[in-house]
BAFI-3210 file (N, C-alpha, C; in Angstrom, 3 decimals, decimal comma, padded with zeros to 6 digits):
// residues 156
n [1|2|3|4|5|6|7|8|9|10|11|12|13|14|15|16|17|18|19|20|21|22|23|24|25|26|27|28|29|30|31|32|33|34|35|36|37|38|39|40|41|42|43|44|45|46|47|48|49|50|51|52|53|54|55|56|57|58|59|60|61|62|63|64|65|66|67|68|69|70|71|72|73|74|75|76|77|78|79|80|81|82|83|84|85|86|87|88|89|90|91|92|93|94|95|96|97|98|99|100|101|102|103|104|105|106|107|108|109|110|111|112|113|114|115|116|117|118|119|120|121|122|123|124|125|126|127|128|129|130|131|132|133|134|135|136|137|138|139|140|141|142|143|144|145|146|147|148|149|150|151|152|153|154|155|156]
n.u [-001,992|-003,375|-004,866|-008,358|-010,477|-011,272|-014,289|-015,422|-015,539|-015,459|-012,055|-009,947|-008,130|-008,863|-009,659|-008,607|-006,321|-004,683|-003,167|-001,376|-000,151|001,279|002,471|004,859|006,254|007,180|008,943|010,655|011,832|011,786|009,910|007,436|008,480|007,043|004,111|001,611|-000,964|-004,042|-008,099|-010,264|-014,222|-015,759|-017,838|-021,244|-023,135|-024,216|-022,923|-020,781|-021,575|-020,484|-017,287|-014,423|-014,512|-011,790|-008,474|-005,035|-001,815|002,064|004,533|007,599|010,886|013,123|015,065|015,349|014,075|010,815|007,727|004,838|001,763|-001,634|-005,103|-008,612|-012,666|-014,225|-013,059|-012,135|-010,028|-008,697|-008,777|-007,090|-005,369|-002,336|001,075|004,755|007,690|010,617|013,739|017,541|018,686|016,819|013,425|010,674|007,522|004,284|000,942|-001,970|-001,776|-002,857|-004,637|-005,343|-004,687|-003,192|-001,788|001,093|004,525|007,015|009,996|012,920|015,624|019,041|021,459|021,071|018,860|015,093|012,450|009,729|007,469|004,352|001,972|001,839|000,267|-002,766|-005,639|-007,025|-003,670|-002,061|-003,067|-002,636|000,013|000,485|-000,646|000,783|003,238|002,709|002,008|004,102|005,984|004,247|005,261|007,676|007,892|008,610|008,945|007,121|006,812|005,374|003,450|001,208|000,037|001,551|000,243|-002,256|-001,849|-000,270|002,720|005,473]
n.v [-007,835|-005,484|-005,750|-006,511|-003,605|-002,125|-001,323|-003,035|-001,405|-001,869|-001,224|000,707|-001,014|-003,365|-003,156|-000,976|000,205|-001,733|-001,529|000,511|-000,368|-002,415|-001,343|-000,613|-001,774|-003,521|-002,092|-000,562|-003,523|-004,293|-004,751|-002,918|-002,004|000,273|001,919|004,931|006,072|007,423|008,314|009,399|011,149|012,384|013,455|012,821|010,918|008,632|007,062|006,413|004,803|002,185|002,162|003,813|006,836|008,151|007,621|008,388|007,259|006,955|004,890|003,649|002,816|-000,561|000,896|003,114|005,053|006,751|006,291|007,354|007,566|007,173|006,584|006,427|006,109|007,725|009,659|011,050|009,677|009,468|007,273|005,109|004,988|006,870|006,936|007,900|008,187|009,887|010,648|011,018|011,335|011,920|011,400|009,063|008,327|006,508|006,962|005,947|004,263|001,584|000,097|-002,797|-002,082|000,352|001,700|004,462|005,052|007,324|009,204|010,723|011,271|012,386|014,169|011,974|010,407|011,231|009,538|007,519|006,178|005,039|002,119|-000,303|-002,647|-004,411|-005,486|-008,463|-008,274|-007,648|-009,123|-011,986|-011,896|-011,703|-014,037|-016,491|-015,654|-016,586|-018,753|-020,170|-019,958|-021,662|-024,204|-024,069|-024,145|-021,651|-018,567|-016,247|-013,053|-010,604|-012,262|-013,581|-014,124|-012,864|-010,099|-010,315|-010,982|-012,657|-013,036|-013,569]
n.w [011,285|014,012|016,806|017,392|017,376|020,669|020,821|018,556|016,239|012,480|010,786|008,644|007,399|006,513|003,749|001,580|003,609|003,441|000,966|000,753|002,968|002,665|000,030|001,060|002,232|000,756|-000,844|000,450|001,271|004,262|007,480|008,926|012,548|014,441|014,442|014,116|014,632|013,311|013,146|011,178|010,580|009,062|006,877|008,013|007,932|007,646|005,902|006,948|009,369|010,468|009,894|010,209|008,442|007,383|007,399|009,102|009,060|010,429|010,008|011,004|010,127|010,812|009,654|009,451|008,254|007,644|006,820|005,153|005,709|004,645|003,874|002,611|003,088|001,654|000,399|-002,577|-004,266|-006,940|-008,627|-007,879|-006,243|-005,193|-004,693|-003,306|-002,904|-001,257|-001,641|-000,806|-003,283|-004,858|-006,149|-006,466|-007,740|-008,302|-010,099|-010,769|-008,530|-007,587|-008,657|-011,595|-014,090|-015,758|-014,298|-013,639|-013,853|-012,406|-012,020|-010,379|-010,734|-009,057|-010,815|-012,573|-015,300|-016,205|-015,258|-017,201|-017,279|-018,237|-017,416|-020,021|-020,605|-020,474|-018,461|-018,119|-016,824|-015,278|-012,403|-013,556|-013,607|-011,767|-010,056|-011,717|-010,201|-007,900|-007,935|-009,767|-006,711|-004,873|-006,427|-006,345|-004,235|-002,781|-000,567|-001,393|-002,656|-001,499|000,945|002,354|004,970|006,307|006,467|007,432|010,398|011,275|011,386|010,731]
ca.u [-002,594|-004,052|-005,878|-009,495|-010,212|-012,581|-014,930|-015,833|-015,724|-014,174|-010,760|-009,526|-006,739|-009,869|-009,597|-007,779|-005,035|-002,991|-002,090|000,093|001,307|002,540|004,040|006,037|007,030|008,139|009,807|012,050|011,954|011,559|008,374|007,361|008,607|006,308|002,801|001,174|-001,922|-005,104|-008,827|-011,732|-015,198|-016,550|-019,478|-021,939|-024,432|-024,755|-022,150|-019,613|-022,260|-018,963|-016,382|-014,145|-014,244|-010,559|-007,355|-004,030|-000,517|003,118|005,372|009,042|010,992|014,098|016,720|015,062|013,144|009,686|006,450|003,442|000,342|-003,501|-007,046|-010,422|-013,509|-014,990|-012,444|-012,059|-008,360|-008,964|-009,323|-005,803|-004,116|-000,469|002,605|006,019|009,404|011,625|015,189|018,651|019,683|015,748|012,726|010,241|005,725|003,236|-000,013|-002,380|-000,683|-003,164|-005,563|-004,876|-004,451|-002,830|-000,477|002,478|005,796|007,793|010,824|013,767|017,241|019,797|022,579|020,596|017,937|014,517|011,655|008,429|006,800|003,387|002,552|001,464|-000,540|-003,966|-006,260|-006,242|-002,217|-001,220|-003,903|-002,219|001,462|000,625|-000,792|001,904|004,183|001,728|001,965|005,742|006,203|003,704|005,847|009,442|007,960|009,516|008,399|006,175|007,550|004,663|003,047|-000,095|000,139|001,631|-001,441|-003,631|-001,119|000,566|004,747|006,799]
ca.v [-006,343|-004,975|-006,696|-005,840|-002,446|-002,090|-000,927|-003,826|-001,185|-002,241|-000,609|000,246|-001,843|-004,951|-002,657|-000,612|000,538|-002,968|-001,357|000,912|-001,012|-003,590|-000,388|-000,075|-003,531|-003,788|-000,936|-000,844|-004,757|-004,395|-004,858|-002,331|-001,749|001,170|001,916|005,366|006,274|008,323|008,435|010,610|010,651|014,514|013,110|011,558|011,273|007,176|005,821|006,027|004,529|001,224|002,848|005,160|007,727|008,304|006,755|008,244|006,940|006,832|003,912|003,977|000,814|-000,713|001,375|004,574|005,420|006,424|006,150|008,593|006,808|007,642|006,360|007,103|005,230|009,101|011,354|010,305|009,235|009,352|005,474|004,023|005,901|006,729|006,883|008,971|008,408|011,102|010,259|012,340|011,175|012,079|010,676|008,162|008,147|006,051|006,781|005,579|002,833|000,147|-000,476|-003,941|-001,558|001,896|002,307|005,303|005,483|008,277|009,474|011,695|010,833|013,566|014,005|011,374|009,868|010,965|008,144|008,032|005,049|003,865|000,477|-000,677|-003,811|-004,276|-005,697|-008,841|-008,973|-007,352|-010,238|-013,213|-011,615|-012,032|-015,313|-017,058|-015,892|-017,703|-020,290|-020,706|-020,234|-022,866|-025,412|-024,321|-024,478|-020,810|-017,225|-014,769|-011,262|-010,203|-013,487|-012,063|-014,358|-011,573|-009,236|-010,641|-010,481|-014,179|-011,967|-014,788]
ca.w [011,792|015,257|017,083|016,887|018,507|021,706|019,877|017,561|014,259|011,287|010,346|006,718|007,410|006,046|002,582|001,095|003,687|003,458|000,002|000,926|003,836|001,522|-000,826|001,776|002,944|-000,743|-001,198|002,017|002,054|005,696|008,272|010,225|014,152|014,894|013,605|015,149|013,860|013,919|012,002|011,697|009,999|008,585|006,832|008,893|006,758|007,522|005,302|008,302|010,728|010,981|010,126|009,754|006,791|007,225|008,605|008,728|009,726|010,331|010,127|011,559|009,510|011,430|008,846|009,917|006,727|007,784|005,861|005,980|004,599|004,230|003,381|002,449|001,897|001,803|-000,373|-004,153|-004,480|-008,035|-008,894|-007,631|-004,916|-005,488|-003,805|-003,750|-002,287|-001,614|-001,175|-000,924|-004,379|-006,554|-005,997|-007,532|-007,894|-009,347|-009,735|-010,466|-008,394|-007,463|-009,699|-012,325|-015,094|-015,891|-013,584|-013,842|-012,807|-012,777|-011,201|-010,834|-009,854|-009,166|-012,272|-013,954|-016,368|-015,423|-015,703|-017,500|-017,225|-018,244|-018,247|-021,102|-020,390|-020,036|-017,210|-016,216|-016,674|-013,596|-011,920|-014,163|-013,771|-009,998|-009,922|-011,999|-009,671|-006,511|-008,406|-009,378|-005,719|-004,588|-007,141|-006,019|-002,609|-001,757|-000,559|-002,194|-002,179|-000,404|002,020|002,815|006,174|007,659|006,368|009,026|011,348|011,579|010,715|011,098]
c.u [-002,700|-004,495|-007,578|-009,742|-010,807|-013,881|-016,040|-015,833|-014,626|-013,165|-010,890|-008,902|-007,701|-009,586|-008,247|-006,466|-004,002|-002,489|-001,131|000,798|002,151|003,451|005,259|006,634|007,787|009,429|010,733|012,418|012,161|009,662|008,755|007,959|007,540|005,600|002,054|-000,133|-003,459|-006,658|-009,546|-012,908|-015,759|-016,953|-020,563|-023,288|-024,545|-023,659|-020,915|-020,058|-020,502|-018,198|-015,799|-014,088|-012,926|-009,552|-006,011|-002,553|000,743|003,402|006,701|009,591|012,858|015,072|016,550|013,893|011,103|009,130|005,309|002,229|-000,798|-004,458|-007,859|-011,477|-014,555|-014,793|-012,788|-010,652|-008,313|-008,266|-008,540|-005,315|-003,083|000,288|003,802|006,923|010,469|012,742|016,278|019,032|018,486|014,247|012,098|008,695|005,358|001,712|-000,946|-001,107|-001,157|-004,272|-004,436|-004,399|-004,179|-001,893|001,025|003,191|006,400|008,319|012,154|015,426|018,611|021,021|021,885|018,957|016,319|013,661|010,235|007,283|005,549|003,239|001,293|-000,245|-001,785|-004,282|-007,175|-004,909|-001,414|-001,757|-002,911|-000,782|001,318|-000,191|-000,296|002,673|003,850|002,579|003,099|006,317|006,289|004,720|006,712|009,409|009,115|008,458|007,999|006,681|006,774|003,422|002,390|-000,712|000,400|000,492|-002,305|-003,577|-000,864|001,852|004,591|007,312]
c.v [-006,125|-006,096|-005,942|-004,564|-002,956|-001,636|-001,377|-002,680|-001,836|-001,116|-000,246|-000,352|-003,368|-004,628|-002,092|000,475|-000,641|-002,416|-001,015|000,519|-002,221|-002,675|-000,691|-001,173|-002,987|-003,023|-000,510|-001,818|-004,717|-004,162|-003,675|-001,960|-000,535|002,221|003,199|005,822|006,666|007,769|009,303|009,882|012,374|013,570|012,213|011,572|009,535|006,844|005,608|005,589|003,162|001,076|003,953|006,090|008,047|007,893|006,989|007,641|007,073|005,538|004,143|001,932|000,792|000,194|002,685|005,042|004,899|006,661|006,887|008,265|007,204|007,250|006,460|006,450|006,816|010,199|010,058|010,926|009,129|008,032|005,254|004,592|005,990|006,528|007,235|008,279|009,698|010,869|011,295|012,105|011,638|011,188|010,196|008,215|007,148|006,366|007,612|004,529|001,396|-000,588|-002,006|-003,059|-000,002|002,455|003,495|005,219|006,454|008,764|010,737|011,650|011,572|013,254|012,353|011,278|010,353|009,728|008,728|007,210|004,896|002,865|000,305|-001,602|-003,513|-004,871|-007,128|-009,026|-008,794|-008,848|-011,630|-013,078|-011,983|-013,641|-016,392|-016,828|-016,632|-018,630|-021,143|-021,161|-021,041|-024,400|-024,957|-024,440|-022,866|-019,921|-016,894|-013,662|-010,780|-011,125|-012,554|-013,068|-013,260|-010,465|-009,358|-011,394|-011,711|-013,919|-013,406|-014,330]
c.w [013,357|015,373|017,377|017,434|020,202|021,801|019,514|016,158|013,465|010,085|008,895|006,252|006,511|004,711|002,235|001,925|003,496|001,840|-000,228|002,025|003,293|000,663|-000,379|002,233|001,691|-001,087|000,014|002,122|003,645|006,434|009,542|011,738|014,954|014,281|014,830|013,674|014,222|012,569|012,490|010,703|010,174|007,862|007,472|008,557|006,719|007,348|006,197|009,373|011,353|010,937|009,416|008,364|006,490|007,738|007,510|009,394|009,231|010,771|009,873|010,820|009,935|010,879|009,046|009,236|007,568|006,216|005,859|005,315|004,700|004,239|003,859|001,906|001,756|000,418|-002,009|-004,407|-006,526|-008,967|-009,053|-006,889|-005,688|-003,866|-004,369|-002,994|-002,184|-000,598|-000,550|-002,176|-005,064|-005,750|-006,868|-006,981|-008,650|-008,642|-011,420|-009,398|-008,056|-008,188|-010,755|-013,605|-015,327|-014,940|-013,886|-013,346|-013,452|-011,670|-011,534|-010,227|-010,454|-010,262|-013,305|-014,966|-015,494|-016,152|-015,894|-017,730|-017,588|-018,450|-019,324|-021,211|-019,765|-019,137|-018,235|-016,427|-015,638|-012,546|-012,591|-014,072|-012,281|-009,282|-009,996|-011,393|-008,065|-006,945|-008,712|-007,242|-004,657|-005,138|-006,556|-004,524|-001,879|-001,359|-001,127|-001,629|-001,603|000,572|002,649|004,257|007,477|007,102|007,936|010,268|012,333|010,969|011,237|012,536]
res [m|a|a|e|p|e|d|g|r|r|r|p|v|d|g|r|r|i|y|s|l|n|a|c|r|y|l|t|g|e|e|p|g|e|i|k|a|n|s|s|t|i|d|h|d|g|r|f|d|e|v|e|e|n|d|g|w|t|m|k|f|p|s|g|i|l|a|s|c|t|t|t|y|g|g|d|t|g|g|g|g|f|f|k|v|h|g|s|k|g|w|l|a|m|e|p|a|f|p|y|q|g|k|h|l|t|a|h|i|a|g|g|q|d|i|d|e|p|e|p|d|k|d|p|w|d|f|v|r|q|a|d|h|l|a|e|c|v|w|s|n|q|e|p|k|t|p|g|k|r|d|c|g|t|s|n]
***
């Protein structure tokens, strides 16, 4: 990601923003070519002296896809965040999207059947699947679906 800002303050990319970034990368199959961001702190009660309370950004991908993302350390995200994708033929959403259990996928495709799929598995199965995928990649010398080295600012 970006270099450390001049003011030395920790940005939410260190925590929650990475989930939205990786969801966009995974869903598009692309790396963002352009990112524009803003941050703010509304509650000046001491909790956000070292990190911004809220962060919002827009990413433009090489195909022209735009993604608008937000993250907060102070707001109520409902316990797991969400994402929603709008397209010319329908939409798809997941809420909550990022916890280890309880994800819920919904979608509407024009002229097709609606999708309503709650995740049936309980924690820790989501983590087990991730660990199994990583182990298989190591064993077979394959690249993971979302390689972590890109998240650390050392993209290929």
